[in-house]
VMD Tcl script that draws the C-alpha trace (Angstrom):
set ca {
  {33.78 54.64 -29.73}
  {31.53 57.31 -28.29}
  {31.91 58.50 -24.71}
  {28.57 56.95 -23.77}
  {29.40 53.50 -25.11}
  {32.59 53.50 -23.08}
  {30.65 53.48 -19.82}
  {28.01 50.96 -20.77}
  {30.67 48.27 -20.46}
  {31.49 49.06 -16.81}
  {30.07 47.50 -13.67}
  {27.27 49.66 -12.35}
  {29.04 51.06 -9.34}
  {28.38 54.64 -8.27}
  {31.13 56.14 -10.44}
  {29.94 54.27 -13.51}
  {26.35 55.31 -12.92}
  {27.30 58.95 -12.69}
  {29.42 58.81 -15.81}
  {26.75 56.98 -17.77}
  {24.31 59.84 -17.40}
  {26.84 62.63 -17.74}
  {27.06 62.93 -21.51}
  {23.71 64.40 -22.47}
  {22.81 66.35 -19.34}
  {24.58 69.62 -18.75}
  {21.40 71.50 -17.90}
  {19.91 69.06 -15.44}
  {21.26 70.39 -12.14}
  {22.53 73.66 -10.71}
  {26.03 74.85 -11.58}
  {28.45 73.32 -9.13}
  {31.81 74.97 -8.35}
  {32.59 72.35 -5.71}
  {32.02 69.61 -8.29}
  {34.53 70.89 -10.87}
  {37.03 71.77 -8.15}
  {36.92 68.21 -6.84}
  {38.41 66.83 -10.09}
  {41.88 65.32 -9.62}
  {44.28 64.68 -12.51}
  {47.66 62.98 -12.90}
  {50.66 65.29 -12.43}
  {52.91 63.47 -14.89}
  {52.75 62.35 -18.49}
  {49.67 60.51 -19.78}
  {50.14 58.28 -22.81}
  {47.96 58.38 -25.89}
  {47.13 54.94 -27.30}
  {47.87 54.80 -31.07}
  {45.13 53.39 -33.23}
  {42.07 54.16 -35.27}
  {40.78 56.70 -32.76}
  {43.43 59.26 -33.74}
  {43.12 61.65 -36.64}
  {46.06 63.28 -38.45}
  {44.33 66.61 -38.96}
  {41.57 68.53 -37.12}
  {39.59 68.76 -40.37}
  {39.43 65.00 -40.75}
  {36.31 64.40 -38.73}
  {35.82 60.69 -38.07}
  {32.29 61.22 -36.75}
  {29.68 61.53 -39.45}
  {28.59 65.18 -39.79}
  {24.98 64.09 -39.48}
  {25.56 62.73 -35.96}
  {23.54 64.79 -33.46}
  {25.88 66.83 -31.29}
  {24.02 65.69 -28.20}
  {24.62 62.01 -28.89}
  {27.90 62.03 -26.99}
  {30.12 62.04 -30.06}
  {33.20 64.22 -30.08}
  {35.01 65.53 -33.12}
  {37.00 62.33 -32.68}
  {37.77 59.82 -29.91}
  {40.95 59.78 -27.79}
  {42.17 56.77 -25.81}
  {44.49 57.19 -22.81}
  {46.89 54.80 -21.09}
  {49.25 54.85 -18.09}
  {46.77 56.88 -16.06}
  {47.51 56.32 -12.35}
  {44.78 54.91 -10.12}
  {42.99 57.38 -7.87}
  {42.47 60.26 -10.32}
  {39.36 61.43 -12.15}
  {40.74 60.12 -15.49}
  {40.79 56.48 -16.52}
  {42.59 54.27 -19.03}
  {39.75 54.51 -21.49}
  {38.33 56.36 -24.50}
  {36.97 59.90 -24.34}
  {35.03 62.15 -26.65}
  {37.54 64.77 -27.82}
  {37.60 68.16 -29.54}
  {40.30 70.33 -31.13}
  {41.33 73.66 -29.64}
  {42.25 75.00 -33.08}
  {42.38 73.76 -36.65}
  {46.16 73.61 -36.93}
  {47.76 70.22 -37.47}
  {49.74 68.96 -34.48}
  {51.87 65.91 -33.57}
  {49.51 65.65 -30.60}
  {46.98 64.03 -32.90}
  {49.25 61.51 -34.58}
  {50.04 57.94 -33.67}
  {53.65 58.93 -33.02}
  {53.35 61.36 -30.08}
  {54.90 60.16 -26.85}
  {52.38 61.52 -24.41}
  {51.37 64.70 -22.72}
  {50.21 66.51 -19.63}
  {46.59 67.04 -18.62}
  {45.04 70.11 -17.03}
  {41.58 70.83 -15.69}
  {39.99 73.83 -17.38}
  {38.99 74.98 -13.86}
  {42.35 74.36 -12.14}
  {44.35 77.31 -10.76}
  {47.48 76.02 -12.54}
  {45.82 76.06 -15.95}
  {48.56 77.14 -18.43}
  {48.30 80.69 -19.70}
  {49.57 79.59 -23.11}
  {46.58 77.30 -23.57}
  {43.97 79.98 -22.92}
  {41.77 81.18 -25.82}
  {43.61 83.37 -28.29}
  {40.63 85.74 -28.51}
  {40.92 88.45 -25.88}
  {38.07 88.28 -23.36}
  {37.10 84.70 -24.17}
  {37.39 82.07 -21.45}
  {37.48 78.31 -21.14}
  {34.21 78.63 -19.24}
  {32.70 79.43 -22.65}
  {34.09 76.18 -24.06}
  {32.52 74.28 -21.17}
  {29.24 76.06 -21.87}
  {29.41 74.74 -25.46}
  {30.16 71.17 -24.32}
  {27.10 71.23 -22.05}
  {24.74 72.93 -24.51}
  {25.51 71.18 -27.80}
  {23.25 71.82 -30.76}
  {23.39 70.76 -34.41}
  {26.10 68.39 -35.61}
  {29.56 67.61 -34.30}
  {30.93 70.03 -36.93}
  {28.68 72.81 -35.58}
  {29.99 72.22 -32.06}
  {33.62 72.09 -33.25}
  {33.11 75.34 -35.19}
  {31.81 77.01 -32.03}
  {34.85 75.86 -30.04}
  {37.23 77.14 -32.73}
  {35.47 80.51 -32.75}
  {35.90 80.85 -28.98}
  {39.52 79.63 -29.00}
  {40.97 81.27 -32.12}
  {38.27 83.57 -33.46}
  {37.93 81.81 -36.80}
  {37.63 78.46 -38.53}
  {39.37 76.98 -41.56}
  {36.14 76.93 -43.55}
  {33.27 79.37 -42.94}
  {31.59 78.50 -39.66}
  {28.03 77.22 -39.76}
  {25.22 79.52 -38.53}
  {24.49 77.03 -35.74}
  {28.16 77.08 -34.69}
  {28.20 80.89 -34.71}
  {25.00 81.09 -32.64}
  {26.37 78.55 -30.13}
  {29.63 80.51 -29.80}
  {27.66 83.74 -29.31}
  {25.60 82.11 -26.55}
  {28.83 80.89 -24.93}
  {30.24 84.44 -24.95}
  {27.22 85.48 -22.91}
  {28.31 82.96 -20.26}
  {31.96 83.88 -19.49}
  {31.69 82.52 -15.92}
  {29.87 79.30 -16.77}
  {30.41 76.28 -14.52}
  {28.97 72.86 -15.48}
  {26.35 71.11 -13.43}
  {27.01 67.96 -11.50}
  {26.61 65.12 -14.01}
  {27.53 67.54 -16.81}
  {30.86 67.47 -18.65}
  {33.97 69.62 -18.42}
  {37.01 70.02 -20.61}
  {40.33 68.46 -19.64}
  {43.19 69.81 -21.74}
  {45.66 67.27 -23.10}
  {48.89 68.98 -24.20}
  {51.92 67.68 -26.05}
  {54.91 66.69 -23.97}
  {56.53 68.44 -21.01}
  {57.10 71.69 -22.94}
  {56.90 75.05 -21.21}
  {53.25 75.68 -21.97}
  {53.11 79.38 -20.97}
  {55.65 80.24 -23.67}
  {53.58 78.65 -26.40}
  {50.58 79.87 -28.33}
  {47.65 77.91 -29.82}
  {47.96 80.05 -32.96}
  {51.62 79.11 -33.48}
  {52.37 79.14 -37.19}
  {54.46 76.01 -36.72}
  {51.23 74.24 -35.89}
  {52.93 72.12 -33.22}
  {51.03 73.37 -30.20}
  {47.43 72.27 -30.53}
  {45.64 71.12 -27.42}
  {43.01 68.41 -27.39}
  {39.97 68.75 -25.12}
  {38.67 65.59 -23.51}
  {35.14 65.45 -22.11}
  {35.25 64.45 -18.44}
  {32.08 63.76 -16.40}
  {31.62 66.25 -13.57}
  {31.36 64.37 -10.26}
  {28.56 64.95 -7.77}
  {29.58 66.68 -4.55}
  {27.07 67.02 -1.72}
  {23.46 67.92 -2.45}
  {22.74 69.44 -5.85}
  {18.94 69.39 -5.72}
  {17.35 72.73 -6.48}
  {14.03 73.73 -7.94}
  {13.74 76.32 -10.68}
  {10.99 78.89 -10.31}
  {9.72 78.09 -13.81}
  {7.68 75.10 -12.62}
  {5.38 77.30 -10.56}
  {4.42 79.30 -13.64}
  {3.25 76.39 -15.79}
  {-0.17 77.15 -17.32}
  {-2.31 74.24 -18.52}
  {-5.92 73.93 -19.74}
  {-8.45 72.01 -17.67}
  {-8.51 69.19 -20.21}
  {-7.19 68.33 -23.65}
  {-8.11 66.33 -26.70}
  {-5.54 64.36 -28.65}
  {-5.16 62.07 -31.62}
  {-4.75 58.37 -31.00}
  {-1.33 57.60 -29.63}
  {0.93 55.06 -31.28}
  {0.73 51.45 -30.15}
  {2.08 50.99 -26.65}
  {5.78 50.57 -26.20}
  {7.56 47.37 -27.18}
  {10.79 46.28 -25.43}
  {12.42 45.79 -28.84}
  {12.29 49.54 -29.57}
  {15.82 50.76 -30.31}
  {15.14 54.37 -31.28}
  {17.42 56.96 -29.61}
  {16.42 58.13 -26.16}
  {15.78 61.61 -27.54}
  {12.50 60.32 -29.03}
  {9.45 59.29 -27.03}
  {7.70 55.94 -26.91}
  {5.05 57.54 -29.09}
  {3.75 60.94 -30.16}
  {0.36 62.58 -29.92}
  {-1.14 65.73 -31.38}
  {-3.04 67.96 -28.96}
  {-6.10 69.82 -30.24}
  {-8.49 72.40 -28.86}
  {-5.89 74.05 -26.61}
  {-6.50 77.79 -25.96}
  {-3.64 80.29 -26.41}
  {-1.41 81.40 -23.55}
  {-0.73 77.87 -22.31}
  {2.51 75.90 -21.91}
  {1.05 73.30 -24.24}
  {-0.21 74.06 -27.73}
  {-2.00 72.50 -30.66}
  {0.99 70.53 -31.90}
  {2.83 67.22 -31.58}
  {4.43 66.03 -28.33}
  {6.64 63.14 -27.26}
  {4.79 60.65 -25.07}
  {5.92 58.17 -22.43}
  {3.68 55.66 -20.68}
  {3.07 55.72 -16.91}
  {2.36 51.99 -16.81}
  {2.81 49.04 -19.11}
  {-0.80 48.10 -19.56}
  {-3.44 49.53 -21.89}
  {-5.69 52.41 -20.96}
  {-8.60 54.41 -22.30}
  {-6.37 57.47 -22.41}
  {-4.41 55.92 -25.29}
  {-7.52 55.82 -27.46}
  {-7.59 59.59 -27.88}
  {-11.13 60.16 -26.61}
  {-11.87 63.80 -25.81}
  {-11.87 65.64 -22.53}
  {-8.96 64.14 -20.58}
  {-7.62 66.24 -17.70}
  {-3.98 67.33 -17.78}
  {-1.74 68.08 -14.77}
  {1.72 69.48 -14.11}
  {3.76 67.06 -12.04}
  {4.70 70.02 -9.80}
  {1.17 71.44 -9.41}
  {-0.39 71.57 -5.95}
  {-3.48 69.80 -7.33}
  {-1.56 66.87 -8.83}
  {-3.79 63.85 -8.05}
  {-2.52 61.34 -5.53}
  {-3.94 58.59 -7.74}
  {-1.43 59.49 -10.50}
  {1.62 59.26 -8.28}
  {3.99 56.27 -8.52}
  {2.57 53.02 -7.18}
  {5.86 52.58 -5.32}
  {5.00 54.84 -2.38}
  {8.59 55.97 -1.73}
  {9.02 57.11 -5.33}
  {8.11 60.57 -6.65}
  {7.24 62.18 -9.96}
  {10.41 64.25 -9.43}
  {12.32 61.07 -10.25}
  {10.49 60.79 -13.56}
  {11.48 64.36 -14.33}
  {15.08 63.50 -13.48}
  {15.01 60.66 -16.02}
  {13.49 62.88 -18.73}
  {16.30 65.40 -18.22}
  {19.03 62.75 -18.13}
  {18.10 60.29 -20.89}
  {20.57 57.67 -22.06}
  {20.55 54.70 -24.40}
  {17.50 53.83 -26.45}
  {13.85 54.78 -26.10}
  {13.33 51.33 -24.58}
  {15.90 52.06 -21.88}
  {14.16 55.32 -20.93}
  {10.66 53.83 -20.99}
  {11.72 50.88 -18.83}
  {13.32 53.28 -16.31}
  {10.03 55.21 -16.11}
  {8.10 51.95 -15.65}
  {10.41 50.95 -12.81}
  {9.85 54.26 -11.00}
  {6.10 54.39 -11.65}
  {4.95 50.81 -11.05}
  {8.02 49.00 -9.70}
  {8.58 46.69 -12.66}
  {8.97 46.60 -16.41}
  {7.85 44.08 -19.04}
  {11.44 43.17 -19.84}
  {14.86 42.93 -18.19}
  {16.32 46.32 -17.33}
  {19.43 47.21 -19.31}
  {22.55 48.76 -17.82}
  {21.39 52.18 -19.06}
  {17.93 51.74 -17.49}
  {19.42 50.65 -14.16}
  {21.78 53.62 -14.17}
  {18.94 56.08 -14.73}
  {16.75 54.42 -12.09}
  {19.49 54.33 -9.44}
  {20.38 57.97 -10.03}
  {16.71 58.99 -10.06}
  {16.23 57.32 -6.67}
  {18.88 59.70 -5.31}
  {16.86 62.70 -6.53}
  {13.43 62.40 -4.95}
  {13.25 66.21 -4.74}
  {14.62 66.89 -8.22}
  {13.25 69.86 -10.16}
  {14.20 70.78 -13.75}
  {16.10 73.97 -14.54}
  {14.66 76.74 -16.68}
  {14.35 75.48 -20.27}
  {14.72 71.91 -19.06}
  {12.10 69.20 -19.59}
  {9.10 68.92 -17.33}
  {6.49 66.16 -17.40}
  {2.79 66.93 -17.69}
  {0.43 64.04 -17.28}
  {-2.81 63.29 -19.15}
  {-5.11 61.27 -16.91}
  {-7.46 58.56 -18.12}
  {-10.36 59.93 -16.12}
  {-11.46 63.13 -14.43}
  {-12.39 61.02 -11.39}
  {-8.86 60.52 -10.06}
  {-9.02 60.58 -6.30}
  {-6.71 59.69 -3.47}
  {-8.09 56.16 -3.42}
  {-7.26 55.56 -7.09}
  {-3.90 54.01 -7.89}
  {-1.89 53.02 -10.90}
  {-2.84 49.44 -10.10}
  {-6.15 50.26 -11.77}
  {-5.42 49.64 -15.43}
  {-7.81 52.33 -16.60}
  {-5.74 54.93 -14.76}
  {-2.54 54.42 -16.79}
  {-1.55 58.01 -17.74}
  {0.36 59.48 -20.67}
  {3.45 61.49 -19.77}
  {4.18 64.41 -22.12}
  {7.46 66.35 -22.37}
  {7.21 70.14 -22.37}
  {9.78 72.88 -21.78}
  {10.02 74.29 -18.27}
  {9.40 77.97 -18.99}
  {6.83 80.72 -18.89}
  {4.05 80.39 -21.48}
  {5.27 81.63 -24.87}
  {4.04 85.07 -25.89}
  {1.15 85.03 -28.32}
  {1.39 86.93 -31.58}
  {2.83 86.77 -35.07}
  {6.59 86.58 -35.74}
  {7.90 88.41 -38.82}
  {11.25 89.70 -40.07}
  {12.37 91.99 -42.87}
  {15.89 92.62 -44.16}
  {17.39 95.44 -46.20}
  {20.88 95.19 -47.67}
  {23.07 97.80 -49.40}
  {26.65 97.98 -50.69}
  {28.93 101.00 -50.28}
  {30.15 100.54 -53.89}
  {28.28 99.37 -56.95}
  {31.35 99.02 -59.19}
  {34.82 97.80 -58.17}
  {37.91 96.23 -59.65}
  {38.83 92.63 -58.78}
  {40.14 92.04 -55.24}
  {38.70 95.25 -53.82}
  {36.67 95.07 -50.61}
  {33.02 96.05 -50.49}
  {31.26 96.98 -47.24}
  {27.70 95.74 -46.97}
  {25.11 97.14 -44.56}
  {22.26 94.96 -43.28}
  {19.20 96.39 -41.52}
  {17.06 93.70 -39.93}
  {13.64 94.69 -38.56}
  {11.15 92.84 -36.40}
  {7.85 93.46 -38.19}
  {5.95 91.03 -35.99}
  {4.13 91.36 -32.69}
  {6.43 89.16 -30.58}
  {10.05 89.68 -29.50}
  {12.69 87.61 -31.32}
  {15.93 86.31 -29.86}
  {19.19 85.30 -31.54}
  {18.46 86.74 -34.98}
  {21.30 85.47 -37.18}
  {22.26 87.17 -40.47}
  {24.22 85.02 -42.98}
  {25.55 86.11 -46.40}
  {26.03 83.65 -49.27}
  {29.10 85.57 -50.60}
  {27.59 85.69 -54.10}
  {27.87 81.91 -54.56}
  {24.27 80.63 -54.42}
  {24.00 76.91 -53.84}
  {27.46 76.70 -52.27}
  {27.46 77.15 -48.50}
  {31.18 76.54 -47.97}
  {32.08 80.23 -48.32}
  {29.01 81.68 -46.62}
  {29.88 84.08 -43.83}
  {27.94 85.05 -40.75}
  {27.47 88.80 -40.55}
  {26.41 88.74 -36.91}
  {23.77 87.85 -34.36}
  {21.23 90.20 -32.78}
  {20.67 88.89 -29.26}
  {17.18 90.37 -28.91}
  {14.87 92.32 -31.21}
  {11.64 93.77 -29.86}
  {8.55 94.22 -32.08}
  {9.10 97.22 -34.35}
  {12.81 97.45 -33.52}
  {15.64 97.36 -36.05}
  {19.32 96.51 -35.82}
  {22.09 97.44 -38.24}
  {25.02 95.15 -39.02}
  {27.94 95.63 -41.40}
  {30.47 93.32 -43.00}
  {33.30 93.86 -45.46}
  {34.14 91.22 -48.01}
  {36.00 90.67 -51.26}
  {33.45 89.82 -53.97}
  {34.33 86.52 -55.72}
  {36.39 87.05 -58.88}
  {35.45 85.06 -61.98}
  {38.37 83.77 -64.03}
  {38.45 83.17 -67.79}
  {40.95 80.60 -69.05}
  {43.39 80.22 -71.90}
  {44.97 76.92 -72.89}
  {48.74 76.71 -72.61}
  {49.05 74.38 -75.59}
  {52.84 73.89 -75.59}
  {53.26 73.29 -71.90}
  {53.10 69.61 -71.09}
  {56.15 69.42 -68.86}
  {54.81 70.74 -65.59}
  {55.23 74.18 -64.10}
  {57.73 76.82 -65.10}
  {57.82 76.11 -68.86}
  {55.82 78.60 -70.88}
  {54.55 78.08 -74.40}
  {52.11 79.88 -76.66}
  {48.57 80.51 -75.46}
  {45.49 79.85 -77.53}
  {41.85 80.38 -76.65}
  {39.86 77.20 -76.17}
  {36.07 77.09 -76.09}
  {33.72 74.55 -74.60}
  {30.07 73.86 -75.38}
  {28.82 77.16 -73.96}
  {31.26 79.02 -76.24}
  {33.70 80.00 -73.51}
  {36.44 78.41 -71.50}
  {35.64 79.00 -67.84}
  {38.61 79.00 -65.50}
  {36.78 79.15 -62.20}
  {36.40 81.50 -59.26}
  {38.83 83.03 -56.77}
  {37.34 83.67 -53.32}
  {39.36 85.76 -50.88}
  {38.46 86.17 -47.23}
  {40.29 88.21 -44.63}
  {40.33 86.32 -41.33}
  {39.85 88.19 -38.03}
  {43.60 88.16 -37.36}
  {44.33 89.72 -40.76}
  {45.52 86.54 -42.48}
  {44.07 85.64 -45.88}
  {41.94 82.59 -46.66}
  {42.02 82.02 -50.43}
  {40.03 79.45 -52.38}
  {40.34 78.75 -56.10}
  {37.38 76.74 -57.39}
  {37.96 75.27 -60.83}
  {34.99 75.28 -63.19}
  {33.30 71.85 -63.28}
  {33.12 72.12 -67.05}
  {36.89 71.57 -67.07}
  {37.36 68.92 -64.37}
  {35.77 67.61 -61.18}
  {36.20 65.14 -58.31}
  {34.22 62.29 -59.88}
  {35.81 59.08 -61.13}
  {35.28 55.38 -61.65}
  {31.65 54.32 -61.48}
  {30.90 57.70 -59.92}
  {32.14 59.65 -62.97}
  {29.83 62.46 -64.01}
  {28.25 62.02 -67.44}
  {30.19 64.89 -69.02}
  {33.42 62.89 -68.76}
  {32.10 60.97 -71.75}
  {32.08 57.27 -72.45}
  {35.64 56.77 -71.18}
  {34.80 58.22 -67.77}
  {37.56 59.29 -65.41}
  {39.89 57.43 -63.05}
  {41.35 58.23 -59.65}
  {44.81 57.11 -60.74}
  {44.86 59.82 -63.39}
  {45.13 62.31 -60.51}
  {48.13 60.69 -58.87}
  {50.10 59.36 -61.86}
  {50.84 62.77 -63.36}
  {51.10 66.43 -62.55}
  {48.09 68.14 -60.97}
  {48.25 71.49 -59.27}
  {47.68 75.21 -59.41}
  {50.27 77.96 -59.51}
  {49.25 80.99 -57.51}
  {50.88 84.36 -57.10}
  {49.99 86.68 -54.23}
  {50.31 90.35 -55.24}
  {50.42 93.49 -53.16}
  {48.37 96.58 -53.96}
  {51.06 97.83 -56.37}
  {50.93 94.61 -58.37}
  {54.25 93.25 -57.08}
  {54.48 89.47 -56.77}
  {55.15 88.72 -53.09}
  {54.56 84.95 -53.15}
  {54.79 82.57 -56.10}
  {54.07 78.89 -55.47}
  {52.43 75.71 -56.76}
  {49.76 73.98 -54.65}
  {49.76 70.18 -54.93}
  {46.32 68.70 -55.62}
  {46.66 65.05 -54.54}
  {49.60 62.71 -53.95}
  {50.31 59.40 -52.23}
  {51.11 60.14 -48.57}
  {51.29 58.11 -45.36}
  {50.31 61.28 -43.47}
  {46.71 60.67 -44.45}
  {44.46 57.79 -43.43}
  {43.36 57.23 -47.01}
  {46.98 57.06 -48.17}
  {46.40 60.14 -50.35}
  {46.21 63.86 -49.73}
  {47.48 67.26 -50.74}
  {51.13 67.83 -49.84}
  {50.70 71.58 -50.13}
  {53.78 73.43 -51.30}
  {56.29 71.04 -49.73}
  {55.72 67.79 -51.61}
  {54.16 66.11 -54.61}
  {53.75 68.74 -57.30}
  {54.02 71.56 -54.76}
  {56.90 74.04 -54.76}
  {57.71 77.64 -53.92}
  {59.31 79.89 -56.58}
  {59.37 83.15 -54.64}
  {58.71 84.40 -51.13}
  {58.90 83.03 -47.61}
  {57.44 79.52 -47.38}
  {56.61 80.21 -43.70}
  {54.00 82.70 -44.91}
  {51.97 79.83 -46.43}
  {50.15 78.66 -43.30}
  {47.91 76.08 -44.94}
  {47.49 74.47 -48.33}
  {44.85 71.87 -49.07}
  {42.53 70.60 -51.80}
  {38.90 69.50 -51.95}
  {39.77 65.95 -53.04}
  {42.19 65.63 -50.13}
  {39.45 66.70 -47.73}
  {36.93 64.35 -49.37}
  {39.11 61.28 -48.92}
  {40.16 61.98 -45.35}
  {37.27 63.71 -43.59}
  {35.10 60.61 -43.24}
  {36.15 57.09 -42.26}
  {33.86 55.61 -44.90}
  {35.72 57.50 -47.64}
  {39.25 56.39 -46.71}
  {39.08 53.64 -49.35}
  {37.14 55.58 -52.01}
  {40.03 55.48 -54.48}
  {38.33 53.45 -57.19}
  {34.87 54.97 -57.40}
  {33.84 58.39 -56.14}
  {30.75 58.27 -53.89}
  {27.50 59.80 -54.98}
  {26.78 61.53 -51.68}
  {25.75 64.99 -50.57}
  {28.89 65.44 -48.45}
  {31.26 64.51 -51.32}
  {32.47 67.78 -52.82}
  {32.52 67.27 -56.59}
  {34.08 70.67 -57.24}
  {37.87 70.78 -57.61}
  {39.26 73.51 -55.38}
  {42.42 74.63 -53.63}
  {42.39 76.27 -50.19}
  {45.33 78.35 -49.01}
  {45.83 80.42 -45.86}
  {48.43 83.18 -46.23}
  {50.05 85.10 -43.40}
  {49.19 88.81 -43.57}
  {52.94 89.54 -43.37}
  {53.40 88.06 -46.86}
  {52.29 91.30 -48.56}
  {54.47 93.55 -46.41}
  {53.58 97.20 -46.03}
  {51.92 97.25 -49.44}
  {48.94 95.18 -48.28}
  {47.06 92.48 -50.14}
  {46.32 93.33 -53.77}
  {45.00 90.12 -55.27}
  {45.68 86.66 -56.66}
  {47.08 85.68 -60.05}
  {46.91 82.16 -61.49}
  {49.70 81.81 -64.09}
  {48.99 78.12 -64.55}
  {46.46 75.43 -63.60}
  {47.40 71.90 -64.65}
  {45.05 68.92 -65.02}
  {46.29 65.47 -65.91}
  {43.10 65.19 -67.90}
  {40.29 67.63 -68.54}
  {36.83 67.29 -70.03}
  {37.97 69.26 -73.10}
  {40.91 67.02 -73.97}
  {43.63 65.00 -72.28}
  {46.58 66.34 -70.33}
  {46.32 70.13 -70.39}
  {47.48 73.33 -68.74}
  {45.82 76.68 -68.85}
  {46.33 80.21 -67.62}
  {43.55 82.32 -66.21}
  {42.81 86.00 -65.86}
  {40.02 87.92 -64.12}
  {36.99 88.64 -66.24}
  {34.25 91.21 -65.70}
  {31.17 89.90 -63.91}
  {28.40 90.84 -61.48}
  {28.51 89.57 -57.89}
  {25.06 89.37 -56.29}
  {25.21 88.64 -52.59}
  {22.09 87.26 -50.94}
  {21.72 87.62 -47.17}
  {19.30 85.73 -44.96}
  {18.12 86.81 -41.51}
  {16.58 84.05 -39.42}
  {15.25 83.45 -35.93}
  {13.35 80.67 -34.20}
  {10.09 81.44 -32.41}
  {8.19 78.72 -30.59}
  {9.82 76.04 -32.74}
  {9.15 77.84 -36.04}
  {11.93 79.41 -38.15}
  {11.26 82.95 -39.36}
  {13.33 84.20 -42.32}
  {13.86 87.23 -44.53}
  {16.26 87.70 -47.47}
  {17.79 90.67 -49.28}
  {20.26 91.11 -52.15}
  {22.92 93.60 -53.22}
  {24.80 93.51 -56.54}
  {28.26 94.80 -57.37}
  {29.82 94.95 -60.86}
  {33.38 93.61 -61.03}
  {35.21 95.58 -63.74}
  {38.21 93.59 -64.99}
  {38.51 95.36 -68.35}
  {41.80 96.92 -69.42}
  {40.04 100.26 -69.82}
  {38.56 100.18 -66.32}
  {41.33 98.55 -64.30}
  {44.78 100.10 -64.10}
  {46.33 96.86 -62.77}
  {44.72 94.67 -65.43}
  {47.97 93.84 -67.23}
  {49.53 92.46 -64.02}
  {46.88 89.76 -63.62}
}
mol new
graphics top color blue
foreach p $ca { graphics top sphere $p radius 0.5 }
foreach p [lrange $ca 0 end-1] q [lrange $ca 1 end] { graphics top cylinder $p $q radius 0.2 }
display resetview
């Protein structure tokens, strides 16, 4: 259940009306310290209600990744019980987010309850503060009130603020959102915005704990709480006085007038129009705009005839004949609705009708009534900078004080534009140059890349993001964000650097006598597939900001993949592949972590998939502690995380929990078999990380033959990293790319450690 849907069921009292509009606002009103300080929370334990709203792991996102972040969805939904009457919380469901990506009993059906803290309270526990020095929970609240992209983008941004890194490479949108949050360390939400309430496990001594605990037992959950209104919060941003509009505009014919059956999201308009003939330097341009109707009758203005006048709703010359027919209402109320949309497009349009003409063609929904009643409290409302402001296209140039909206020909079109100064005119352009400090390295040796991004255009660019594909084109999972340039003037350049381990290609050798699992060695014979080689896969190593190691082994799809049943890829042959073949026999990868001298510091087997009640699907990777997993050498506590791509596939999305007969043919189903391991930096001791060895990879069935095991070893290759610099100017994305290649020498003649891998 989303946070918004929770409130649509309530009686429309004042509290419910406020909460109903709170989800998607955040930028509607001025920041309000008194509002967040007025929040009251229970002092004792609050119970979590077991059920389908919980998730057993922060990576198992029950909201579809295509859900817009602004729709009110959290990373998952959390339901509370035993909340005492008289506090700002309720016994209901809340949109929720994870403070870090560690697993915690807090997110299981078995936890007994926890304490709640306001992120703005003076008693906020020190142990629950962001792990990254200098970051604040104000930044998290900034993210919750300025969501962009998908729920995964928003969750990535929160993880970056809280812990400094994510389990998988963060998305560019998530990185940009986190960077914007860091520029707002003292952020306070607006009235009607949302704020984080921290839900922590049990009555433990919070200050002694740490969100990065390797035990993974202290992981806070952030609930979105609506910020109450306290006193007057009306304020007018200076941006409205700078709106520049042409005397009149031409437009294409608008879509047919609104129908009450419209169920499109409120983020869309009742229709769209395309303006034409607009000179440069204006706050409107020759492009498409969302349109709302000022009355529910037809009008000549809808026909798209040329020469209609256009007015800012805050301009001194705004015609009296275009003001609401209800004399006590104001166009400020319409602007309030446009900045606080909820429900469907029909709900928003009906709310505008009610303000403008006093009635609507259909019965007002709960969402419409909520928006109307709140708008009536804001007769002097003015949007903030970068908020939405209405400009109105009139049906006639002869709109005088005596004209009213009761005249059907005067029904105006209401356009949404951004409340800001006119955009600068000019041409945006970027260039990017990339170099590597080494052109030839051995496997598992870092390379430092330098990126010089230049603004070759005639307009300034903001938030220029540089992303590197880590030499794996077509696979975004291991992309890394080099950095963000906050502002780049025309002709200016900025230099960024990043160090990374180039991906290491692995050749494979069949272990023909080893059918009994791990630890039994037989003779090794070369096997060749159709392209005359036996590809093992790729090892991708990434050093996390705290020094820990994120290691991924991706098995070549020519050997095996995550397709089965009716979803089997064609190269499985006429027999196809079955899900049960994964779980009825041994599947796993043996990995050894070596230091720089070639000494084996960790030796373990990572389980691929096993039956497990820990997971919603009933199946998942049991890491090194169950299934086919085991540890031969080293401290098991140094293995912080162990997972597989099939485990993530089955458990990330609700719709895939039962996909154990046929694999889906979907873009978000990862067909590549891979293992992901996070290793504590302490595992390699003083010697430091030297690389990864794969003594054995076992498949119950491969595309070459049946049950098989193989060993791998690094092979020489060329890693070509492609970087992309991008920025958005006036709604258009500007990009530039650059490449740098590094030869990976894994030959015995060129690599002194070759024999140890």
